[in-house]
C-alpha positions as CSV (number, residue, x, y, z in Angstrom):
1,M,0.0,0.0,0.0
2,L,1.3,3.5,-0.9
3,L,1.1,6.1,1.8
4,N,0.7,9.8,0.7
5,T,0.8,11.4,4.1
6,L,4.1,12.3,5.8
7,C,2.6,13.5,9.1
8,S,0.0,15.9,10.4
9,I,0.3,19.5,11.7
10,A,-2.0,22.0,13.5
11,F,-1.3,25.7,13.9
12,Y,-3.1,28.3,15.9
13,C,-4.5,30.8,13.4
14,Q,-2.9,34.3,14.2
15,R,-6.0,36.0,12.8
16,C,-9.0,34.2,14.3
17,G,-7.5,31.9,17.0
18,Q,-8.9,28.7,15.6
19,I,-6.8,25.5,15.2
20,H,-7.3,22.7,12.7
21,I,-5.4,19.5,12.1
22,Q,-4.1,19.0,8.5
23,D,-2.2,16.3,6.7
24,V,1.3,16.9,5.3
25,P,1.7,15.1,1.9
26,F,4.9,13.5,0.8
27,F,5.1,15.9,-2.1
28,S,4.7,19.6,-1.6
29,G,5.3,20.8,-5.1
30,Q,8.1,23.0,-6.4
31,D,6.8,26.2,-4.8
32,G,5.8,24.5,-1.5
33,L,2.5,23.9,0.1
34,V,0.7,26.8,1.6
35,V,-1.2,25.9,4.8
36,R,-4.3,28.0,5.5
37,C,-6.7,28.3,8.4
38,G,-9.8,26.1,7.8
39,N,-12.0,28.9,9.3
40,C,-10.8,32.2,7.8
41,S,-8.3,31.1,5.1
42,H,-5.4,33.1,6.7
43,E,-2.0,31.8,5.6
44,Q,-0.4,29.9,8.5
45,A,2.7,28.3,7.0
46,V,4.6,27.2,3.9
47,L,5.7,23.5,3.8
48,R,8.4,22.0,1.6
49,V,9.4,18.4,1.5
50,H,12.9,17.5,0.2
51,P,14.0,13.9,-0.3
52,R,17.3,14.5,1.5
53,K,16.8,17.6,3.6
54,G,13.4,16.6,5.0
55,L,10.3,18.7,5.9
56,T,10.9,22.4,6.2
57,I,8.2,24.6,7.8
58,E,8.2,28.4,7.4
59,T,5.8,30.2,9.7
60,V,5.6,33.7,11.2
61,C,5.1,34.1,15.0
62,G,2.1,36.1,16.0
63,V,3.9,37.6,19.0
64,C,7.3,38.7,17.7
65,N,6.3,38.8,14.0
66,R,9.5,37.1,13.0
67,L,9.9,34.2,10.5
68,N,10.6,30.7,11.8
69,T,12.2,28.2,9.5
70,L,12.1,24.7,11.1
71,T,13.5,21.5,9.6
72,Y,12.6,17.9,10.5
73,G,14.5,15.0,9.0
74,L,12.2,12.5,7.1
75,K,13.1,9.7,9.5
76,K,12.3,11.8,12.5
77,V,9.0,12.9,11.1
78,R,7.9,9.4,10.3
79,R,8.7,8.2,13.8
80,L,7.2,11.3,15.5
81,T,4.1,10.8,17.5
82,F,3.6,14.3,19.0
83,E,5.7,17.4,19.4
84,K,5.0,21.1,20.1
85,I,6.2,23.7,17.7
86,Y,7.7,26.8,19.3
87,C,8.9,30.1,18.0
88,R,12.7,30.0,18.0
89,H,12.9,33.7,18.9
90,D,10.6,34.0,21.9
91,S,9.5,30.4,22.7
92,F,5.8,31.2,21.9
93,E,3.8,28.0,21.2
94,L,2.8,28.0,17.5
95,G,1.2,24.6,17.0
96,Y,1.9,20.8,16.9
97,I,3.3,18.2,14.6
98,G,3.0,14.4,14.7
99,E,0.3,11.8,14.2
100,W,-3.3,13.0,13.6
101,Q,-4.8,11.0,16.4
102,A,-2.2,12.1,18.9
103,I,-2.7,15.8,18.1
104,A,-6.5,15.4,18.3
105,E,-6.3,13.7,21.7
106,F,-4.1,16.5,23.0
107,L,-6.5,19.2,21.8
108,D,-9.5,17.3,23.2
109,F,-7.6,17.0,26.6
110,N,-6.9,20.8,26.6
111,A,-10.5,21.5,25.9
112,A,-11.7,19.2,28.7
113,E,-9.2,20.7,31.1
114,Y,-10.5,24.2,30.3
115,E,-14.1,23.1,30.6
116,A,-13.4,21.6,34.0
117,L,-11.9,24.9,35.2
118,H,-14.5,27.1,33.5
119,P,-17.8,25.1,33.1
120,G,-20.0,26.3,30.3
121,D,-17.4,29.0,29.3
122,E,-15.9,27.3,26.1
123,D,-17.6,29.8,23.7
124,N,-16.3,32.8,25.8
125,F,-12.8,31.2,25.8
126,M,-12.7,31.2,21.9
127,V,-13.9,34.8,21.8
128,R,-11.2,35.9,24.3
129,Q,-8.6,34.0,22.3
130,Q,-9.6,35.8,19.1
131,I,-9.5,39.2,20.9
132,F,-6.0,38.4,22.2
133,L,-4.6,37.5,18.8
134,E,-6.1,40.6,17.3
135,A,-4.5,42.6,20.1
136,M,-1.1,41.2,19.3
137,N,-1.5,42.2,15.7
138,R,-2.5,45.7,16.7
139,V,0.5,46.1,19.0
140,H,2.8,45.2,16.1
141,E,1.1,47.9,14.0
142,L,1.4,50.5,16.8
143,V,5.1,49.8,17.1
144,E,5.5,50.2,13.4
145,C,3.7,53.5,13.3
146,R,5.7,54.8,16.3
147,S,2.7,55.0,18.6
148,L,4.7,52.8,21.0
149,V,8.1,54.2,21.8
150,C,10.1,53.6,25.0
151,P,11.0,56.8,27.0
152,C,14.6,56.2,26.1
153,G,13.6,56.6,22.4
154,S,14.0,52.9,21.4
155,Q,11.5,50.7,19.6
156,N,13.4,47.5,20.2
157,F,11.1,45.3,22.2
158,V,10.7,41.7,23.3
159,A,7.2,40.5,24.0
160,D,5.9,38.2,26.8
161,I,2.4,37.1,27.7
162,V,1.1,36.9,31.3
163,D,-2.6,36.0,31.7
164,D,-4.5,38.7,29.8
165,L,-1.5,41.1,29.4
166,I,0.9,41.6,26.6
167,I,4.2,42.8,28.2
168,L,6.7,44.7,26.0
169,E,10.2,45.1,27.4
170,C,12.7,47.5,25.9
171,T,15.9,45.7,25.1
172,D,17.9,48.9,25.4
173,C,17.0,50.1,28.9
174,G,14.8,47.5,30.4
175,S,11.7,49.6,30.8
176,Y,8.5,47.7,30.2
177,L,4.8,48.3,29.3
178,E,1.8,46.2,30.4
179,I,-0.9,46.2,27.8
180,P,-4.3,44.7,28.8
181,A,-5.6,42.4,26.0
182,G,-8.4,40.4,27.5
183,S,-11.6,42.1,26.4
184,A,-13.2,44.0,23.6
185,A,-12.8,47.2,25.5
186,D,-9.0,46.6,25.7
187,L,-9.0,46.0,22.0
188,R,-10.8,49.3,21.2
189,R,-7.9,51.2,23.0
190,L,-5.3,49.7,20.6
191,V,-5.7,52.2,17.8
192,P,-3.3,54.8,16.3
193,G,-2.7,57.4,18.9
194,F,-2.6,54.9,21.7
195,R,-0.5,56.1,24.6
196,A,0.6,54.3,27.8
197,D,3.2,54.8,30.5
198,F,6.2,52.6,30.6
199,I,7.5,51.3,33.9
200,L,11.1,52.1,34.5
201,P,13.6,49.4,35.6
202,D,14.2,51.1,38.9
203,A,10.5,51.1,39.7
204,R,10.2,47.4,39.0
205,R,13.1,46.6,41.4
206,K,11.4,48.6,44.2
207,N,8.2,46.5,43.7
């Protein structure tokens, strides 16, 4: 019997927050295979399968907005049951790779764990996730249009996520900014002209 599937992958959509499991074929074509969200068709990754090099995944992180190029040897991929895919720049979780059933069981387990902690709140969880992803996109846009500038004049930031906060830290002086991103009201504030006060490194040490 000929098999035409190398493995399966699942990426969190950086636009709508949904996640879908998709098969990776042995042949990706000369230009590569574009993986799109099954809900909103947003491009999630480009896959290339090379007989000697293996599987290459190119995907952009929704937090740091930087390109990740990840390579898996064909032997490793064929033996892989389940593995998380992280951004190599900021360690943000991007998705999963492995066997379809293993990925599906992991996603079902996560959904069950959330339901146990927040009974009847699954729909609200998806809405909050979509709001958070949109907030991350808007923060990137604010940095690009210079609406977010550190008091030292720098726009070199690293991002972290804590609960419903996006935390930007200046890599030049260490000042940081906590941006609420857990509700529609928070999202409405993240528009051109947005202003917020950075917390200086000395103030953080005192706390």
